NUTOR-667235 format. One record per residue: chain; residue in one letter; y, z, x of N, C-alpha, C in turn; residue number from 1. Coordinates in steps of 0.2 Angstrom, whole numbers, always signed. Layout:
REM residues N
 chaine residu  n.py  n.pz  n.px ca.py ca.pz ca.px  c.py  c.pz  c.px num
      A      A     Y     Z     X     Y     Z     X     Y     Z     X NUM
...
END
This chain:
REM residues 312
 chaine residu  n.py  n.pz  n.px ca.py ca.pz ca.px  c.py  c.pz  c.px num
      A      M   -55  +117  +130   -50  +121  +132   -44  +119  +127   1
      A      S   -41  +124  +124   -36  +122  +120   -29  +121  +124   2
      A      K   -24  +119  +119   -18  +116  +123   -14  +121  +124   3
      A      P   -11  +120  +129    -4  +127  +130    +1  +127  +125   4
      A      F    +4  +133  +124   +10  +135  +120   +15  +130  +125   5
      A      L   +20  +127  +121   +27  +124  +123   +32  +126  +120   6
      A      T   +37  +126  +124   +43  +128  +120   +46  +122  +118   7
      A      Y   +51  +122  +113   +53  +115  +109   +55  +111  +116   8
      A      E   +60  +114  +120   +62  +110  +126   +57  +106  +130   9
      A      Q   +51  +110  +131   +45  +107  +134   +41  +102  +129  10
      A      Q   +41  +103  +123   +38   +98  +118   +43   +92  +120  11
      A      I   +49   +90  +120   +53   +86  +119   +51   +82  +127  12
      A      D   +51   +86  +132   +50   +84  +138   +44   +81  +139  13
      A      K   +38   +83  +136   +32   +80  +135   +33   +74  +131  14
      A      L   +36   +73  +126   +37   +67  +123   +40   +62  +127  15
      A      K   +46   +63  +129   +48   +59  +134   +44   +56  +140  16
      A      N   +43   +61  +144   +41   +58  +150   +34   +59  +151  17
      A      D   +29   +60  +147   +22   +60  +148   +20   +54  +142  18
      A      K   +23   +53  +137   +20   +50  +131   +25   +43  +130  19
      A      N   +31   +43  +133   +35   +36  +133   +38   +36  +126  20
      A      L   +39   +42  +123   +44   +41  +116   +52   +42  +116  21
      A      I   +55   +39  +113   +62   +38  +115   +65   +44  +111  22
      A      I   +69   +48  +114   +73   +53  +111   +80   +52  +111  23
      A      K   +84   +50  +106   +91   +48  +106   +95   +55  +106  24
      A      D   +93   +59  +102   +96   +65  +102   +91   +71  +101  25
      A      E   +92   +74  +107   +87   +80  +109   +89   +87  +104  26
      A      T   +94   +88  +102   +97   +93   +98   +93   +90   +91  27
      A      Y   +94   +86   +89   +91   +83   +81   +83   +84   +82  28
      A      A   +81   +81   +86   +74   +81   +88   +70   +88   +87  29
      A      I   +73   +94   +92   +71   +99   +91   +72  +103   +85  30
      A      E   +77  +101   +81   +79  +104   +75   +72  +101   +70  31
      A      K   +71   +95   +70   +65   +93   +65   +59   +97   +68  32
      A      L   +59   +97   +75   +51  +101   +76   +52  +108   +74  33
      A      K   +58  +111   +74   +57  +118   +71   +55  +118   +63  34
      A      Q   +58  +114   +60   +57  +114   +51   +51  +111   +50  35
      A      I   +47  +107   +54   +41  +104   +53   +35  +106   +57  36
      A      G   +36  +107   +64   +31  +109   +68   +29  +103   +71  37
      A      Y   +26  +103   +79   +24   +98   +82   +17   +96   +79  38
      A      F   +14   +98   +77    +7   +97   +75    +8   +92   +68  39
      A      K   +12   +96   +64   +12   +93   +57   +16   +86   +59  40
      A      L   +22   +85   +62   +26   +80   +63   +22   +75   +67  41
      A      I   +21   +77   +74   +20   +73   +79   +13   +70   +79  42
      A      S    +9   +76   +78    +1   +75   +78    -1   +71   +72  43
      A      G    +2   +72   +68    +1   +69   +60    +3   +62   +58  44
      A      Y    +8   +60   +63   +12   +53   +61   +11   +48   +66  45
      A      K    +8   +50   +74    +9   +46   +79    +6   +39   +80  46
      A      H    +0   +40   +77    -6   +36   +80    -3   +29   +77  47
      A      L    +0   +26   +73    +2   +19   +71    +7   +17   +76  48
      A      F   +10   +22   +81   +16   +20   +85   +13   +20   +92  49
      A      K    +6   +21   +94    +4   +22  +101    +0   +16  +102  50
      A      N    -1   +15  +108    -5   +10  +112   -13   +13  +112  51
      A      K   -16   +10  +109   -23   +13  +109   -27   +13  +116  52
      A      T   -24   +10  +121   -27   +10  +127   -25   +15  +132  53
      A      T   -18   +14  +132   -14   +20  +137   -13   +26  +132  54
      A      K   -12   +27  +127   -12   +33  +123    -4   +34  +123  55
      A      K    -1   +31  +125    +7   +31  +126   +10   +28  +120  56
      A      Y   +16   +30  +118   +20   +27  +113   +22   +19  +114  57
      A      N   +21   +14  +111   +24    +7  +112   +31    +8  +114  58
      A      D   +32    +2  +118   +40    +3  +121   +44    +2  +114  59
      A      S   +49    +5  +114   +55    +5  +109   +55    +8  +104  60
      A      V   +50   +12  +104   +47   +17   +98   +51   +24   +99  61
      A      C   +55   +26   +95   +59   +32   +95   +56   +38   +90  62
      A      F   +59   +44   +92   +57   +51   +87   +59   +48   +80  63
      A      E   +65   +45   +78   +65   +43   +71   +60   +38   +68  64
      A      D   +57   +35   +72   +52   +31   +69   +47   +36   +66  65
      A      V   +43   +40   +70   +39   +45   +69   +42   +49   +63  66
      A      F   +48   +51   +62   +50   +56   +58   +53   +50   +51  67
      A      N   +53   +46   +52   +54   +42   +45   +48   +41   +41  68
      A      L   +42   +40   +45   +36   +40   +43   +34   +46   +40  69
      A      Y   +35   +52   +42   +33   +57   +39   +37   +59   +33  70
      A      C   +44   +56   +33   +48   +56   +26   +45   +52   +21  71
      A      F   +42   +47   +23   +39   +40   +18   +33   +44   +16  72
      A      D   +29   +47   +19   +23   +50   +17   +25   +57   +11  73
      A      E   +30   +60   +14   +31   +66    +9   +34   +63    +1  74
      A      T   +38   +57    +2   +39   +55    -5   +34   +51    -7  75
      A      L   +30   +49    -3   +25   +46    -7   +19   +51   -10  76
      A      R   +20   +58    -7   +14   +64   -10   +19   +65   -18  77
      A      E   +26   +64   -17   +29   +66   -23   +27   +63   -29  78
      A      I   +27   +56   -27   +26   +51   -32   +19   +51   -36  79
      A      N   +15   +52   -31    +8   +52   -34    +6   +59   -36  80
      A      L    +9   +65   -34    +7   +71   -38   +10   +70   -45  81
      A      R   +16   +66   -46   +18   +67   -52   +15   +62   -57  82
      A      Y   +11   +58   -55    +8   +53   -60    -1   +57   -60  83
      A      L    -3   +59   -55    -9   +64   -55    -9   +69   -60  84
      A      L    -2   +73   -61    -2   +77   -65    -2   +76   -72  85
      A      K    +1   +69   -74    +0   +67   -80    -7   +66   -82  86
      A      A   -10   +63   -78   -17   +61   -77   -22   +67   -80  87
      A      E   -21   +72   -76   -24   +78   -77   -22   +82   -82  88
      A      Q   -16   +81   -86   -16   +85   -92   -19   +81   -98  89
      A      Q   -19   +74   -97   -23   +71  -103   -30   +74  -102  90
      A      L   -33   +74   -97   -40   +74   -96   -41   +83   -99  91
      A      K   -36   +88   -97   -36   +94   -99   -36   +94  -108  92
      A      S   -33   +91  -110   -31   +90  -118   -37   +87  -119  93
      A      M   -40   +82  -118   -47   +79  -121   -52   +85  -120  94
      A      I   -53   +87  -114   -58   +92  -114   -58   +99  -119  95
      A      S   -53  +100  -119   -52  +106  -124   -52  +104  -131  96
      A      Y   -51   +98  -132   -50   +97  -140   -58   +95  -141  97
      A      Y   -61   +91  -138   -69   +90  -141   -73   +96  -138  98
      A      F   -72  +100  -133   -76  +106  -132   -75  +110  -139  99
      A      C   -70  +111  -141   -67  +115  -147   -69  +113  -154 100
      A      E   -68  +107  -154   -71  +103  -160   -78  +104  -161 101
      A      K   -82  +105  -155   -90  +105  -156   -92  +112  -156 102
      A      Y   -90  +117  -152   -91  +125  -152   -87  +129  -155 103
      A      G   -81  +127  -158   -74  +132  -159   -71  +135  -155 104
      A      D   -66  +139  -156   -61  +140  -152   -62  +148  -150 105
      A      S   -68  +149  -150   -68  +157  -148   -70  +156  -140 106
      A      Q   -68  +162  -137   -68  +162  -130   -76  +162  -128 107
      A      L   -80  +166  -132   -87  +166  -131   -90  +158  -130 108
      A      A   -88  +154  -133   -89  +147  -133   -91  +144  -125 109
      A      Y   -85  +146  -122   -85  +142  -115   -87  +147  -110 110
      A      L   -89  +154  -112   -93  +158  -108  -100  +159  -109 111
      A      E  -102  +153  -114  -109  +153  -116  -112  +148  -111 112
      A      K  -115  +149  -107  -119  +143  -102  -122  +139  -106 113
      A      T  -127  +141  -111  -130  +135  -114  -126  +129  -118 114
      A      N  -119  +130  -118  -115  +126  -121  -113  +122  -116 115
      A      Y  -116  +121  -109  -115  +116  -105  -122  +113  -104 116
      A      N  -123  +109   -98  -129  +105   -98  -133  +109   -93 117
      A      Y  -135  +114   -96  -140  +120   -92  -147  +119   -92 118
      A      T  -149  +114   -96  -156  +112   -94  -157  +107   -88 119
      A      S  -151  +106   -84  -152  +102   -77  -154  +108   -72 120
      A      C  -159  +109   -69  -159  +114   -63  -153  +114   -59 121
      A      K  -151  +108   -57  -147  +108   -51  -140  +110   -54 122
      A      N  -139  +110   -60  -132  +112   -63  -131  +119   -64 123
      A      K  -136  +123   -64  -136  +130   -66  -132  +134   -62 124
      A      N  -132  +134   -56  -128  +138   -51  -122  +135   -52 125
      A      D  -119  +129   -53  -113  +128   -54  -110  +129   -60 126
      A      I  -113  +130   -66  -111  +131   -72  -111  +139   -72 127
      A      E  -116  +143   -68  -114  +150   -67  -107  +151   -65 128
      A      K  -105  +148   -58   -99  +149   -55   -93  +146   -59 129
      A      L   -94  +143   -63   -88  +139   -68   -87  +145   -72 130
      A      V   -92  +148   -75   -92  +153   -80   -89  +160   -78 131
      A      R   -92  +161   -71   -87  +167   -69   -79  +166   -67 132
      A      I   -78  +161   -65   -71  +159   -65   -68  +158   -72 133
      A      L   -71  +156   -77   -67  +157   -84   -67  +164   -86 134
      A      E   -71  +167   -85   -72  +175   -87   -67  +179   -84 135
      A      N   -65  +177   -78   -59  +181   -74   -52  +180   -78 136
      A      Y   -52  +174   -80   -46  +173   -85   -46  +179   -92 137
      A      V   -52  +180   -94   -53  +183  -100   -53  +191   -99 138
      A      T   -56  +192   -93   -55  +200   -93   -50  +204   -88 139
      A      K   -47  +199   -85   -43  +202   -80   -34  +200   -81 140
      A      E   -31  +204   -79   -24  +202   -80   -22  +197   -76 141
      A      T   -19  +192   -78   -16  +185   -73    -9  +185   -73 142
      A      D    -8  +181   -69    +0  +178   -68    +4  +174   -73 143
      A      Y    -1  +173   -78    +2  +168   -84    +5  +172   -88 144
      A      H    +8  +173   -91   +11  +176   -97    +9  +175  -104 145
      A      Y    +8  +167  -104    +6  +165  -111    -2  +168  -112 146
      A      I    -5  +168  -105   -12  +169  -107   -13  +177  -107 147
      A      N    -9  +181  -105    -9  +188  -105    -8  +189  -113 148
      A      H    -1  +185  -116    +1  +186  -122    -5  +185  -127 149
      A      T    -8  +180  -126   -12  +178  -132   -19  +183  -131 150
      A      K   -22  +185  -126   -26  +190  -124   -24  +196  -129 151
      A      N   -18  +198  -129   -16  +205  -131   -16  +205  -138 152
      A      K   -12  +199  -141   -12  +198  -146   -17  +196  -152 153
      A      H   -20  +193  -150   -25  +190  -153   -33  +192  -152 154
      A      K   -34  +195  -146   -40  +197  -144   -45  +191  -142 155
      A      N   -42  +186  -141   -46  +179  -140   -42  +174  -136 156
      A      L   -46  +171  -131   -41  +166  -126   -45  +160  -127 157
      A      P   -43  +157  -131   -46  +150  -133   -45  +145  -129 158
      A      L   -50  +140  -127   -50  +135  -121   -44  +132  -121 159
      A      W   -40  +128  -128   -35  +125  -127   -30  +128  -125 160
      A      V   -29  +136  -122   -24  +139  -120   -26  +140  -113 161
      A      L   -33  +142  -112   -34  +144  -105   -34  +137  -100 162
      A      I   -35  +131  -103   -36  +125   -99   -30  +124   -95 163
      A      N   -24  +126   -98   -19  +124   -95   -18  +127   -88 164
      A      A   -20  +133   -86   -21  +137   -80   -26  +135   -76 165
      A      L   -31  +130   -78   -36  +128   -73   -34  +124   -68 166
      A      T   -36  +122   -63   -34  +119   -59   -38  +111   -60 167
      A      F   -35  +106   -56   -39   +99   -57   -47   +99   -56 168
      A      G   -47  +103   -50   -55  +104   -47   -59  +108   -52 169
      A      N   -56  +112   -56   -59  +117   -61   -62  +112   -67 170
      A      I   -57  +109   -69   -58  +104   -75   -62   +98   -73 171
      A      S   -62   +95   -66   -67   +91   -65   -75   +93   -64 172
      A      K   -75  +100   -62   -80  +102   -62   -85  +103   -69 173
      A      M   -79  +105   -73   -81  +107   -80   -84   +99   -83 174
      A      Y   -79   +95   -83   -82   +90   -87   -89   +87   -84 175
      A      S   -90   +87   -77   -95   +86   -75  -103   +89   -77 176
      A      L  -100   +96   -80  -106  +100   -83  -107  +100   -90 177
      A      L  -103   +97   -93  -103   +96  -101  -109   +92  -102 178
      A      P  -112   +95  -107  -117   +89  -111  -115   +82  -111 179
      A      Q  -118   +77  -111  -117   +71  -110  -113   +68  -116 180
      A      N  -116   +70  -122  -112   +69  -129  -105   +71  -129 181
      A      L  -104   +76  -126   -96   +77  -126   -92   +73  -120 182
      A      Q   -96   +72  -115   -92   +67  -110   -92   +61  -112 183
      A      I   -97   +59  -117   -95   +52  -120   -88   +52  -123 184
      A      C   -89   +57  -128   -83   +58  -134   -75   +58  -130 185
      A      I   -76   +61  -123   -71   +61  -119   -68   +55  -117 186
      A      S   -73   +52  -113   -73   +45  -110   -71   +39  -115 187
      A      K   -72   +39  -121   -70   +36  -126   -63   +34  -126 188
      A      N   -60   +40  -124   -52   +39  -125   -48   +35  -119 189
      A      Y   -52   +33  -114   -51   +28  -109   -54   +22  -108 190
      A      E   -49   +18  -110   -53   +11  -110   -57    +8  -105 191
      A      F   -62    +6  -106   -67    +3  -101   -69    +8   -96 192
      A      L   -70   +14   -98   -74   +18   -93   -78   +22   -96 193
      A      N   -85   +21   -93   -90   +27   -96   -89   +32   -94 194
      A      E   -94   +38   -96   -94   +45   -95   -95   +45   -87 195
      A      K   -99   +41   -84  -101   +43   -77   -96   +41   -72 196
      A      Q   -92   +34   -75   -87   +32   -71   -82   +37   -70 197
      A      L   -79   +40   -77   -74   +44   -78   -75   +50   -73 198
      A      G   -81   +54   -72   -83   +60   -68   -83   +57   -62 199
      A      Q   -84   +51   -59   -84   +48   -52   -75   +50   -50 200
      A      I   -71   +46   -55   -65   +46   -53   -61   +52   -53 201
      A      T   -63   +58   -57   -59   +64   -58   -62   +68   -51 202
      A      K   -67   +66   -49   -70   +69   -42   -65   +67   -36 203
      A      V   -63   +61   -37   -61   +58   -31   -53   +59   -31 204
      A      L   -50   +60   -38   -44   +62   -39   -41   +69   -37 205
      A      T   -47   +72   -38   -46   +79   -37   -44   +81   -29 206
      A      K   -48   +78   -25   -46   +79   -18   -39   +75   -17 207
      A      F   -37   +70   -20   -31   +67   -18   -25   +70   -22 208
      A      R   -26   +75   -26   -21   +78   -29   -21   +85   -24 209
      A      N   -25   +87   -22   -25   +93   -18   -21   +91   -12 210
      A      A   -22   +85    -9   -18   +81    -3   -12   +82    -4 211
      A      C   -10   +80    -9    -3   +79   -12    +1   +87   -13 212
      A      A    -2   +92   -15    -1   +99   -17    +0  +102   -11 213
      A      H    -4  +101    -6    -4  +105    +1    -2  +100    +6 214
      A      G    +2   +97    +5    +6   +93    +9    +2   +90   +16 215
      A      E    -3   +88   +14    -8   +84   +19    -4   +76   +20 216
      A      R    -7   +74   +26    -4   +67   +26    -8   +62   +21 217
      A      L    -4   +58   +18    -7   +56   +12    -9   +47   +13 218
      A      F    -4   +45   +17    -4   +38   +17   -11   +34   +20 219
      A      S   -13   +38   +24   -21   +36   +27   -26   +40   +25 220
      A      Y   -25   +44   +19   -30   +50   +19   -37   +45   +14 221
      A      K   -42   +48   +15   -48   +45   +13   -53   +50   +11 222
      A      T   -56   +50    +7   -62   +55    +4   -69   +52    +5 223
      A      V   -72   +56    +5   -80   +55    +7   -83   +51    +1 224
      A      D   -82   +54    -5   -83   +52   -11   -80   +45   -13 225
      A      S   -83   +41   -18   -78   +35   -18   -78   +34   -27 226
      A      I   -72   +30   -29   -74   +29   -37   -78   +23   -37 227
      A      P   -80   +23   -44   -85   +18   -44   -83   +11   -44 228
      A      D   -87    +6   -43   -85    -2   -44   -82    -3   -50 229
      A      L   -76    -8   -51   -75    -8   -58   -70   -15   -58 230
      A      L   -69   -17   -63   -69   -25   -64   -62   -26   -60 231
      A      I   -57   -22   -60   -52   -24   -55   -53   -26   -49 232
      A      H   -59   -22   -46   -59   -24   -39   -60   -30   -38 233
      A      K   -65   -34   -43   -66   -40   -43   -61   -44   -45 234
      A      K   -57   -43   -50   -51   -47   -52   -45   -48   -46 235
      A      L   -45   -43   -42   -41   -42   -37   -43   -46   -30 236
      A      N   -49   -49   -30   -53   -50   -26   -53   -47   -18 237
      A      I   -55   -41   -21   -54   -37   -14   -60   -39   -10 238
      A      P   -59   -40    -3   -65   -41    +1   -70   -36    +1 239
      A      Q   -77   -39    +3   -81   -33    +3   -84   -33    +9 240
      A      K   -88   -28   +12   -92   -26   +19   -99   -26   +16 241
      A      G  -103   -31   +17  -110   -29   +13  -109   -29    +6 242
      A      N  -111   -24    +2  -110   -23    -5  -104   -18    -7 243
      A      E  -100   -16    -2   -96   -12    -3   -88   -15    -2 244
      A      Y   -83   -14    -7   -77   -16    -8   -73   -12    -2 245
      A      I   -69   -14    +2   -67   -12    +9   -60   -10    +7 246
      A      Y   -57   -10    +0   -51    -7    -1   -52    -3    -8 247
      A      G   -49    +1   -10   -49    +4   -18   -55    +8   -19 248
      A      K   -59   +11   -15   -65   +15   -17   -63   +22   -13 249
      A      K   -62   +23    -8   -60   +31    -5   -53   +32    -3 250
      A      D   -48   +26    -3   -43   +27    -1   -37   +28    -5 251
      A      L   -30   +27    -4   -25   +29    -8   -24   +23   -14 252
      A      Y   -27   +17   -11   -28   +13   -17   -33   +14   -22 253
      A      A   -37   +18   -20   -43   +19   -25   -38   +24   -31 254
      A      V   -34   +28   -30   -30   +31   -34   -26   +26   -38 255
      A      V   -24   +21   -35   -20   +16   -38   -23   +14   -44 256
      A      I   -30   +11   -42   -33    +7   -47   -37   +13   -53 257
      A      S   -37   +19   -51   -40   +26   -55   -34   +26   -60 258
      A      L   -28   +26   -59   -24   +28   -62   -21   +21   -67 259
      A      K   -23   +16   -65   -22   +10   -69   -28   +11   -76 260
      A      Y   -33   +15   -75   -37   +16   -81   -34   +23   -85 261
      A      L   -33   +27   -81   -31   +34   -85   -23   +34   -89 262
      A      L   -19   +30   -84   -13   +32   -88   -12   +25   -94 263
      A      T    -7   +27   -98    -5   +22  -102    -1   +17   -97 264
      A      N    -1   +10  -102    +1    +4   -99    +8    +6   -96 265
      A      D   +14    +9  -100   +20   +10   -97   +20   +15   -93 266
      A      L   +17   +19   -92   +16   +25   -87   +14   +22   -81 267
      A      F    +8   +18   -81    +6   +15   -74   +13   +10   -72 268
      A      K   +15    +6   -76   +21    +1   -73   +26    +6   -70 269
      A      E   +27   +11   -73   +33   +16   -70   +30   +17   -63 270
      A      Y   +24   +19   -63   +22   +22   -56   +21   +15   -51 271
      A      K   +19   +10   -53   +19    +5   -49   +25    +4   -46 272
      A      R   +31    +4   -51   +38    +2   -49   +40    +8   -43 273
      A      D   +39   +14   -44   +40   +19   -39   +36   +19   -32 274
      A      L   +31   +16   -33   +28   +14   -27   +31    +8   -24 275
      A      L   +33    +2   -27   +36    -3   -24   +44    -1   -21 276
      A      A   +47    +3   -25   +53    +6   -22   +53    +9   -15 277
      A      L   +47   +12   -14   +46   +16    -9   +43   +12    -2 278
      A      I   +38    +7    -5   +35    +5    +1   +39    -1    +3 279
      A      N   +42    -5    -1   +44   -12    +3   +51   -10    +5 280
      A      P   +55    -5    +5   +61    -4   +10   +57    -2   +16 281
      A      Y   +52    +2   +15   +50    +5   +23   +46    +0   +26 282
      A      V   +42    -4   +24   +39    -9   +28   +45   -15   +31 283
      A      K   +50   -16   +27   +56   -20   +30   +58   -18   +36 284
      A      T   +59   -11   +37   +63    -9   +43   +58    -5   +47 285
      A      S   +53    -4   +45   +48    +0   +52   +46    -6   +55 286
      A      S   +44    -3   +63   +41    -7   +67   +34    -9   +67 287
      A      I   +30    -4   +61   +24    -7   +60   +23   -12   +56 288
      A      S   +19   -18   +57   +20   -23   +52   +16   -22   +46 289
      A      E   +19   -25   +40   +18   -24   +34    +9   -25   +34 290
      A      K    +6   -29   +36    -1   -29   +36    -5   -23   +38 291
      A      E    -3   -22   +44    -6   -16   +46    -5    -9   +43 292
      A      F    +2   -10   +41    +2    -4   +37    +0    -2   +30 293
      A      L    -1    -8   +26    -5    -8   +21   -12    -8   +21 294
      A      N   -15    -9   +26   -22   -10   +29   -22    -1   +30 295
      A      E   -19    +1   +34   -20    +9   +34   -19   +13   +28 296
      A      M   -15   +10   +23   -15   +14   +17   -21   +12   +12 297
      A      G   -25    +6   +14   -30    +5   +11   -29    +1    +5 298
      A      F   -22    -3    +6   -20    -8    +0   -21   -14    +3 299
      A      P   -24   -19    -2   -25   -26    +0   -17   -29    +0 300
      A      E   -17   -34    +3   -11   -38    +3    -8   -40    -3 301
      A      N   -12   -41    -9    -9   -43   -15    -9   -37   -19 302
      A      W    -9   -29   -17   -10   -23   -21    -5   -24   -26 303
      A      N    +0   -27   -26    +6   -25   -32    +5   -30   -38 304
      A      T    -1   -35   -37    -2   -39   -44    -7   -35   -48 305
      A      I    -9   -30   -46   -13   -26   -51   -12   -24   -58 306
      A      S    -6   -25   -60    -3   -25   -66    -3   -30   -70 307
      A      R    -5   -36   -67    -6   -42   -71   -12   -44   -74 308
      A      F   -18   -39   -72   -24   -39   -74   -25   -35   -81 309
      A      R   -29   -37   -85   -33   -32   -89   -38   -27   -86 310
      A      K   -39   -22   -88   -45   -18   -85   -51   -20   -88 311
      A      L   -52   -24   -94   -58   -27   -97   -61   -33   -92 312
END
């Protein structure tokens, strides 16, 4: 049975009387519910503040606690999206460079299915889907002025122009479908990653990038896929359950580890500083313990020592 519609006043009453949440300023709370929505704000960020047995909020938890976590997560998305976009842009640059170096810059090159790993039966459907996506940019009017201008002026849309309009999902899929020799050329630009590891990482980062861009809850987000075991996992002494590292595989810390390999050292240091500037003040003022909060994020307690270790 679906939950009934509740007015803003009824939502406040439910939170106060049924759920034990302290509402200091009802006008303020209603305004935030109007801006964000009950499901997005309350359902999305309540779980760390509730008693697992009674399903009610812990004593002394107030509306502002939930809202502050929402704001934390909003900034967390902004930070991660900023650096994921930098990693995405480099991968786009590498793919277009090495593809055009091998096959030339005619649009016919990336529309030719045999220029991908077409010998594998499992790839054929994916290659055909990818080519259809690329073909739409070539044959149809787009929202991108630079693409329309290039097509009209030169009667050709080279990959190094087109690739800027592709999504992270598109380029992750494109990389996975390239011949192995091209994947190797690309992966050599990332120290200590082979072509298979780079493919696994981009597949996971695509999902986190989408979560950031679409406003999904990020701090506790986890993917089905995982990044590969890397030497950094071992150097950080991340505990294992069986043969699986419990942090840094499918969680937000997997993004941190991945960006350690994908970004320049200076950019990664900036990224870590931005994370520290957000996380440290939050855990100092939050009613959630630092250990519990980091665990929810998939961060080991020594997470910020990552920049001390070389990737090798």
